N, C-alpha and C positions, 0 to 999 in steps of 0.2 A: 741632319743639321738644318736642312732647308725648312722642314716642318717646324722645328723649334724656333727658327728665325721668323717664320710666318706667324707663329703664335705670339711672339714677342711684339710684332708690329700691330696686332689686333687691338682695337680700343676696348672690346669686350673680351675679357679673359675667360676662356672656356676651361672649366675645371670639373673633373669627374667627381670630386668630393662635393662641389657646390651643386652639381646636377642631382647627385644622390640625396643630399640633404634637402634640396628643394622638393624632390619627389616624396620624401618621407613626410615633410611638412604638409604638402598637399594631401597626402593620404590621411593624415591625422585630422586635418581640417574638414575633409569630406566626411570622415567618421563622426566628427562633432556635429556637423550639420544634420546628418541622418539621425543622430541621437536626439538632437533638439526637435526634429520633425516627428519622430515616432515615439520617443520615450519621454513622458512627462511624469514618470513614477506613479502612474495611475493604473491600478488593476482593472478599473472599468474600461479604460482604453484598450488594454491588452485583450480582455475578453471580447470586446467589440470587434477588434481586428481579427481575432482567432475565429469567432463564430461567423463573422461576415465572410471571411475567406472560405470557410468550410461550406457555408450555404451556397456561395457562388460556384464552387467546384461541384457540389452535389446537384445543383440545378442544371449545370452544364451536362452532367452525366445522365440525368433523366430527360433532358430536352429532346422532344421529338419522338419519344417512345412511350409505350404504356407502362404504368407502374405495376399493375397486377400481372402475375404470371398465370400459367395454366393449371397449377396444382390446386387441389381442393382444400378448403379451409377446415380446420379441426373445430368441431362443435364445442362451444364454450358452456361449461356447467355453471351452476349457481355459485359454487365455492370459488372457482377461478375468477368469476366476475366480481365477487365480493372482495377478493384479495386485490384485484386490479384497482377497484374503486378506493380501497383503503390506501393503496400505494399512491394513487394520484392525489388523494386528500392529504396525505402526509407531505407530499412534494409541494402542493399548493400552500399548505400551512407553514412549511419551512420558509417559502418565499415571502408569504404575507407577514409572518411574525419574526422576520430575520433580525429586527432591532432588539427584540427580547431574546437574548442569547440562550437562556435556559430552555425556553419553550421551543426555540428553533432546533436545539440539539435533540430534544426529545422527539420532535416530529421527524428529524432526520433519522433517528433510530427506528422509528416506525417504518420509514421507507426501506431501510435495510432489512427489517424483520419480514416485511411483506415480500421483498425480493427473495429472501431465503425460502419462504414458503412456496413461492412460485417455482423455484428451482426444484424443490421436493415434489411439487405437483407434476413437473415434466421429467421425472425420473433422473434427477441429477443429485444424488445424496451427498456426494463430495462437495459440490458447489454449495449446497444448502447448509451443510455443517460448517464449512469454511466461512461463508457469509455470516452465519449466526454468531460464530465465535469472534469474527472480526468486529462485528457491531458491538458486542459486549465490551471488548477490549478498548476500541477506539472511543466509544461514548463515555466510558468511565475516565479514560485518560483526558479527553477533552473537558469533561466536567471538573477534573482536578486542576487543569490549566485555567479554567474559567474563574477559579477562586481569586486569581490575581488580576482579573480584568473586570471592567464595569459590567453590571447586569444588562445594560441596554446601551445601544449606540445612538448617537444623535443623528438627525437627518443630514446627509452629506450631498444630496443631489436635488436639483430643482424638479418641478412637476414635469417640465418638458423632457428632461433627461430620463426621468422614471418612465414616462410614456414611451420614449425611444427604446429603453431597455426592455419594456414589456413586449413591444412589437417584435424586437429581435428574439426574445425568449420564446414567444409563440411560434415564430417562424422556425426556430431551431427545433422545437418540439415536434412541429408538423414534419419537418425534414427527417428527423430520426424515425418518426412513426412511418413515414412513407418508405424509408430505406428498409426498416424491419419488415413491413408488409411485402415489399418487393422480394426480399430474401426468402421469406417463408412461403411464398407462392410460386417459387421457381425451383426447378430441379437442378441439381448441381452434382458434378462428379466429386465425391468426397474421398479423402484418404483414410477414412475411418475403417474401411474394410481391411486395409493393410495392417493397421494397428490391432484390430481384433484378431487377425490371423497370426500375427507375429508376436503378440504379447507374451504368450506362454513359451513358445520355442525360442524366441529371441531375447526376452527379458526375464523369463523365469517366474512371471507373476500372472495371475488371472485377473487382477484389478488393473484394467487397461489405463485408467486415468493416472494412477501412480506410476505405472511403468513408463508412460509417456514422459512424465515429469522428471524421473530420475534416470531414464535410459535414452529413449528416442530423442527427447529434447533436454537432456541433462545439461548441456552447455548453456542453454537459455536460463534454466533454473539456477545454475551457478552464477550467471550474471545478475539475476534478480537478488540473490542472497548478498552478493558483493555490493550492489547498489544500496540494499538495506543497511549493510554495515557502514557504508560511507555516510548515509543519512544519519545513522546513530552517532557517528563521530562528529558530524556537524552539529547535532543537538548538544553533544557534550561540550563542544567549544563555545556555543552560544550561551549555554547556561552556566558556564564556569565563572565563578566569582560574581555572579549577578545577584543583586539584592533588590527584591521588589516587596513593598509593604502591601499586604493583603487588606481587605476591608475589615472594619470592626463590627459591621452589622450585615445581616443578610438582606436579600432583595425586598423583604417586607419591613425592614427597619428594625428587626429584632437583633439584639446582641448575640454573638456566637455563644453556644452553650459551653459551660465550663467542662462538662464531661465530654471531652473530645472523642474518646474511644470507649463506647458503651461496653459494659462488662458482658452483657448477653451476646453481643456480636463477637467479642474476643473469645468467649468460651466456645461458641459454635464454630468459629473459624479454625481453631486448632485441630480438631479431628477431621475437618474437611480437607486440610492440606494433604495428608498422606493418602486419603481416598482419591483426591483429584490427581495426584501424581501417579497412583496406581492405574487410574483410567487413562492417563496420558501415556503410560508405558504400554498399556493394552492396545491403544489406538496406533501407537508407533509400530509395534510388532506385527499387527495384522494388516498394515497398510499396503503390503505388496500383493495381497490377495483379496482384501476386503476394503470397504471405505475406511480411510484413516491415513496414516503416513506421518512424516516428520513435521510438516507444517501445521496440520491439525493438532497433533499431539503437543506441539510447542504452544499453540494458542490456549489449549486446556491448562497447561502448566502456568501460562501467563495469567490466566483468570484467577487461578488459585493463589498466585503470588500477589496479585492486585488486592485480593480479599484480605490477605495477611497485612498488607500495608494500611488498608482502610481500617481494619479491626484493631491493630495494635500500634500503628504509627510508624513513622520512618525510623526513628532512633532505635526502637525495640526490634523492628524487623531487620534492620541492617546489622544489628549485633548478632543475630542468628544466621543470616546469609552474608558471610564475609567474602564471598567470591566477587572479584571485579567483573562487572558486566562486559567491559571491553575485552577481557580475557576470553569470555564466552564467545563473543562475536569473532575475534581473531582465530580462536581455535576451531570454530565452526567452518569458517572460510578456508582455513588451512587444511582441515580434514577433507573437505569437499574437493579441493585442488589435488591433494595427494591421492585421493581415490581415483581421480582421472589420470594422474601421471602413472599410477601403478600399471595401467593397461599397456602403456608404452613398453614396459620391460618384457611383455609377452608378445610384442609385435602387433598389437591391436591399436586402433585409433583411440584418441583421447576420450575418456569417460565411457569406454566400452565395458559393460558389466558382464558378470558371469555368475553362475549359481551351481550349487551342488546339494546333495541330500546327506544329512548327518543323522546317525542313530545313537541315542543316549539310553542308558539303562532304564530309567523310569519314564522319561519323556517320550521315548520312542523315536520314530523316524520323522524328521522335519526338514524343511528347505532352508538353506542358508545362502543368501545372495550378497554379492559385494556391494550392490546398490544400497544396502542397509547402512553402510558407513557413510555414503554420500547423504542419505536421509538424516543420519545423525548430525552431520554438519549443518544441514538446514535447520534442524531442531535447535542446536546450540546458538545459531545466529539469530533466530527469531526470539528465543528466550532471553538472550543477552540484550537485544534491542528493547524488549519490554522492560527488563530490569533497569536498563540505563535511563529510560524515560521516567520510570518511577523514582529512581534515586535522584535524578536531576530535579524533578518537581519537589521531592521531599527536601532536597538540599536548599531550595529556595525558602522553604518554610523554616528550616533550621537557621539559615543565615538571617532571616527576618527576626527570629527570636533573639539572636545575638546582637543584632543592630538595635 
């Protein structure tokens, strides 16, 4: 009672509610001030802060020590040097011609192609095949999206800002080159020996890369497929009910051709679809012991489906493929999760795989691994994402025709 009486005599009434609300108001005001300070909705500023912080941290790591290690350098042959020069030329052309979007996309594709050839040069066939297929899929999808955007972008920065960005870009390139040089000239204890030794007895496959993806690092792959599905759902929401009128003429001023789907391309595309799906199945089945796997197989199937959309149009292709892409994505993620949960029933950690050998009358003896179901989930998720983007872009065209 004395405390309550003292509280009543105070001129400034102390209230827990008032204190809490004041703290909340102060917190939100501080957040707004930080937002105004850092966030002006400019991608240029975001990139500047990101690259600047990365350069500062990298410089602190190299400060006071030599960049080069004691390992000998590999002798560069003429083919590798030519590939590196083409890669650098494509990167420079992408930056120099970035206002002409069509040219920039083609040059960006050149960078990806040279990267895949360099992977092949340094004995990484899986990376080379994945990079090549990714380039084909993404370049075509970006070109389809470019139909709804202007061919060129107007200048948005001053000469001083462009000079600042050029200096920052050069510093970033030098920093990445120095980091790569330092890593390649230093000896390091690698865990590759463990994976090479345990790939067959632990994962049941001789293809170490695929065993790592679906067994040793299966949880990471599950997260990547889930993120891919979330991004696909985001694309679906953004494109839903969106109507964008495309240009009436191409970048040379010519009207769009009336023959939107050439007969020759449509005729060629039809027999290519079952052949591509057969190649996709082949890559999927061999992935546990040879270069391939669910992700690469899904990209091959995605390229085949993209060709069908280009050759026959959205309306005709959707009439043939009536499966909902979201169902593909959801089924793929669910199958991958259930594959991991199945190991719990046998007392093993999540996503622990097993394998056995099966003998069939004509086929003979072959290996059957539980990781194949997980790989099938990856396959469905990637194919569903490609289909969703295609149907989303095609839906824009159909809604434009109705409008």
